[in-house]
C-alpha positions as CSV (number, residue, x, y, z in Angstrom):
1,M,42.7,-40.5,-3.9
2,A,43.7,-37.6,-1.6
3,Q,42.9,-33.9,-2.4
4,Y,46.0,-31.9,-3.3
5,A,46.1,-28.1,-3.3
6,T,47.6,-26.5,-6.4
7,V,48.8,-23.1,-7.4
8,I,48.2,-21.9,-11.0
9,T,49.9,-18.8,-12.2
10,G,50.3,-17.0,-15.5
11,R,48.0,-15.7,-18.2
12,Q,46.5,-17.0,-21.5
13,G,49.3,-18.6,-23.5
14,E,51.6,-19.4,-20.6
15,F,50.2,-21.0,-17.4
16,T,52.3,-22.9,-14.8
17,A,50.9,-25.0,-12.0
18,H,52.5,-26.9,-9.2
19,V,51.4,-29.1,-6.2
20,P,53.2,-27.8,-3.1
21,D,52.8,-31.1,-1.3
22,L,54.6,-33.1,-4.0
23,K,58.1,-31.7,-4.7
24,G,58.7,-31.5,-8.4
25,C,55.1,-32.0,-9.5
26,M,54.6,-29.1,-11.9
27,V,53.3,-28.5,-15.4
28,T,52.8,-25.8,-17.9
29,G,50.1,-25.2,-20.6
30,P,48.8,-22.5,-22.9
31,T,45.3,-22.4,-21.4
32,L,43.8,-23.0,-18.0
33,E,42.0,-26.1,-19.3
34,E,45.2,-27.6,-20.6
35,V,47.2,-26.8,-17.5
36,R,44.5,-28.4,-15.3
37,R,44.4,-31.5,-17.6
38,N,48.2,-31.7,-17.6
39,L,48.2,-31.4,-13.8
40,Q,45.8,-34.4,-13.5
41,I,48.1,-36.4,-15.6
42,A,51.3,-35.3,-13.7
43,L,49.7,-36.0,-10.4
44,C,48.8,-39.6,-11.5
45,F,52.4,-40.2,-12.8
46,H,54.0,-38.6,-9.8
47,L,52.0,-40.7,-7.3
48,G,52.4,-43.8,-9.4
49,G,56.1,-43.2,-9.6
50,L,56.4,-42.8,-5.8
51,A,54.4,-46.0,-5.3
52,K,56.5,-47.9,-7.8
53,Q,59.7,-46.9,-5.9
54,G,58.1,-48.1,-2.7
55,K,58.1,-44.6,-1.2
56,K,55.4,-43.5,1.3
57,V,53.1,-40.8,0.0
58,E,52.5,-38.4,2.9
59,D,49.0,-37.0,3.4
60,P,48.6,-33.6,1.9
61,K,49.3,-30.7,4.3
62,S,48.2,-27.9,2.1
63,Q,44.7,-26.5,1.5
64,S,43.6,-24.0,-1.1
65,A,41.0,-21.3,-0.7
66,S,39.8,-18.1,-2.2
67,I,39.4,-14.9,-0.2
68,Q,37.2,-12.2,-1.5
69,V,37.8,-8.5,-0.7
70,H,36.1,-5.3,-1.6
71,V,38.4,-2.6,-3.1
72,T,37.6,1.0,-4.2
73,D,40.2,1.9,-6.7
74,R,40.0,5.3,-8.4
75,G,36.3,5.6,-7.5
76,H,35.3,2.1,-8.7
77,E,34.2,-0.5,-6.2
78,R,35.4,-4.0,-7.1
79,V,35.3,-7.4,-5.5
80,L,38.5,-9.3,-6.0
81,S,39.1,-13.0,-5.3
82,Y,42.6,-13.9,-4.1
83,G,43.9,-17.5,-4.1
84,V,45.4,-18.4,-0.8
85,L,47.5,-21.5,0.1
86,F,47.2,-22.8,3.7
87,V,49.9,-25.2,4.9
88,Q,49.6,-27.3,8.1
89,V,52.7,-26.8,10.3
90,D,53.6,-28.3,13.7
91,D,51.8,-25.6,15.7
92,G,48.9,-24.6,13.4
93,F,48.7,-23.3,9.9
94,S,50.6,-20.8,7.8
95,A,49.4,-19.2,4.6
96,Y,50.5,-17.0,1.7
97,V,48.9,-15.2,-1.2
98,P,50.8,-15.9,-4.5
99,D,49.6,-12.7,-6.1
100,L,50.8,-10.4,-3.2
101,I,54.4,-10.7,-2.3
102,G,54.9,-10.6,1.5
103,V,51.3,-11.3,2.4
104,M,51.6,-14.3,4.7
105,G,50.4,-15.3,8.1
106,K,50.3,-18.0,10.8
107,A,47.5,-19.0,13.2
108,P,46.4,-22.0,15.2
109,T,43.4,-22.8,13.0
110,V,42.4,-22.3,9.3
111,S,39.4,-20.2,10.4
112,E,41.5,-17.8,12.4
113,L,44.1,-17.7,9.6
114,T,41.4,-17.0,7.0
115,I,40.3,-13.9,9.0
116,L,43.9,-12.8,9.5
117,M,44.7,-13.3,5.8
118,R,41.6,-11.3,4.7
119,D,42.8,-8.4,6.9
120,K,46.3,-8.6,5.6
121,I,45.1,-8.6,2.0
122,V,43.0,-5.5,2.7
123,R,45.8,-3.7,4.5
124,H,48.2,-4.5,1.7
125,L,45.9,-3.2,-1.0
126,E,45.0,-0.1,1.1
127,G,48.8,0.6,1.4
128,L,49.3,0.1,-2.3
129,L,46.4,2.6,-3.1
130,A,47.7,5.1,-0.5
131,R,51.0,5.2,-2.4
132,G,49.2,5.9,-5.6
133,G,49.5,2.4,-7.0
134,A,46.8,0.5,-8.9
135,V,45.3,-2.8,-7.9
136,D,45.5,-5.4,-10.6
137,E,43.2,-8.3,-11.0
138,P,44.6,-11.4,-9.2
139,Q,46.3,-13.8,-11.6
140,A,47.1,-16.8,-9.3
141,R,44.5,-19.5,-8.6
142,C,44.7,-21.9,-5.7
143,E,42.6,-24.9,-6.5
144,T,42.3,-28.6,-5.5
145,V,43.0,-31.6,-7.6
146,S,42.7,-35.3,-6.9
């Protein structure tokens, strides 16, 4: 079975997950473990339903990754790990960070885009801190399920 990128958001008691490559394939659950289990089940049903209807299942175009950045917030150095979703487009790849609204980019390759996204995350956080804001722990997770 193919590997599908997923985006999981929320916090204990109310998680939501979806598979960007499969429109409508989304689940909820009170814990990370349950939302992951529900996602496995939903993925099987979704793909099975498409096959039963005779519809072609496209190869996944999304990839998930984690980008770690070092942040000094109010004198404390932290390493934060942000989930990033990469999507193959006609002329390369685009990406976005679910936790950071507006942090997105586009490049010819995933490696170039990873470098670009790390830089964009750092600049976004530096701007937030310069305006007196606080940097919260990332909540979204970008994972792979098959």
